[in-house]
N, C-alpha and C positions, 0 to 999 in steps of 0.2 A: 254180110256173110263172107264175102271175099276175104276181108281182113282176118276174120276168125279162122278161115281155112288156112291162110298163109301162116298164121300163128301155130296152128296144129302141125303143118308140114315142118316148120322150123323146130318145134319142140320134139318132134319125132326124130329129126336129123341130129339134134343135140342129145338124144337119149334122155330127155328130161322127164322122168316119170312123175315128178311132183307137178310140173306144169300140165302134163297130159291128164293127170287125175282131175285137175281143175277144169279142164276143157270137156271132160266126158260126163254124160248123164249117168246116174246110178244104174240104170237098166240098159246101158248101151249094148249093142250087138256088133260083133266083128265077124265078117265072113270074107275069106280070101281063097286062093287056090289050094290051100293046105288045111286050114282050120275053120271052125265055126264055133264061136263062144258067145255067152251072154253074161252081162254084169260087168261093172267097172273093174272089180278086182280080177276077174278072169281075163278080161281084155288086157289089163296091165301086165299080168303074168305072161301072156303070149307075146306082148311087145318086149318085155324084159328078155325073154328067150331069144328073140330076134336080135336084140342089142348085144347079148353075150356072144352071138355067133359071128359078129363082124366088128373089127376094130374101128372101122370108119363107115359112117353112113352119110351120104349127101343126097338131098332131095332137091331137084331142080324142077319147078313147075314150068311146063311148056305152054299150056293153056289152062285157064281156070274159068269155068262157066257157072254162073249163079242164077237160080230161079227160085224165088221165095225162100223156102227153108231147105233147099237142096243145093249143094255145090259139087260140081264134077271137076276133078283136077286130073289133067293129063300130065304125068310126071316122068322124069328121067331119074332113076335112083341108082346111085353108085354104092355098091356094097363091097368095100375094100376096092379091088380092081375090076370087079364085075359090074356091068351096067345092065339094068333091066328097065323096060318100059312098063308103066303101071297106070291104070286109070282108077282113081279113088272116087267113090260116090259117098259123100258125107251128108247125112240128114240131121237137121238140127231140131231140137225141141223149142217150145215157145219161150223158154228161158235162156236160149242161145247156147245150149250144151249139145254136144254131139250125141245123138241117140242111135245112130247106125253108121257103120263103116263097111262098105263093100269094096273090095279091091280086086281088080282084074288084071292079070298079067298079059302082056303082049302089045 
């Protein structure tokens, strides 16, 4: 699961919607401090909006914790010149697709 999470973080930083589509379950949910959406297409729309807002996104994992089908990543995210700390909680389905993303700022 750790490798899958790192692949997700790299795909997000690369703004690679095609790879993100492959990593997400059809019924994935996304909840962060701004939005809450359900379904792969809706999640990809929200990610695309984020990608359009910033010329550069860098995701640096500080710590990554795995427990069965859940991965928690403590991240430093650079959005252009702004840095934010984020904790992502990724839940995986039995077929190793992300079924839930919960992101917490701070």
